[in-house]
Phi, psi and omega in degrees: 000129179240117183262154172276175183299322184280353183061036179245356180212148178210164175243131177256125179257122178253108180295332178224144178234105182295337178290339184252010188298319183244033184242139171233128177274140172297149183304325183286351179252000178299133183064013176240327180250122177258088188305321185267022182299345175304324180300317178297320179296320178295316180298313179301314181296317179295315181290330177292328176294337176265014177070032177237119176266123183232159168256132183229130181209154175280136173249329176219151180215133179299331177294338178265010177096000178285157182293319181227165172269131182234124179246133180256129178243133177227127177286124180258326185195142170262117184278148178239118180273134180256135179249139177252142175285137177272000000 
């Protein structure tokens, strides 16, 4: 994990991606289809349950010929839940 100075963004490096283990992308979809984008959805959903709205995106993917899979996370907003008295 590599954080920025403000601690509001980080990059996650995944040396292995089990979702892509038996997958080959056609040449015409390289750098256009992010097959493992499900991982970003899971990360976004989990952090939203903790009241953190983030942007999550793939920057590198082993399926596209990169050495590692790299996911970029950026904090956009800290959500505040309001409770009403019954």
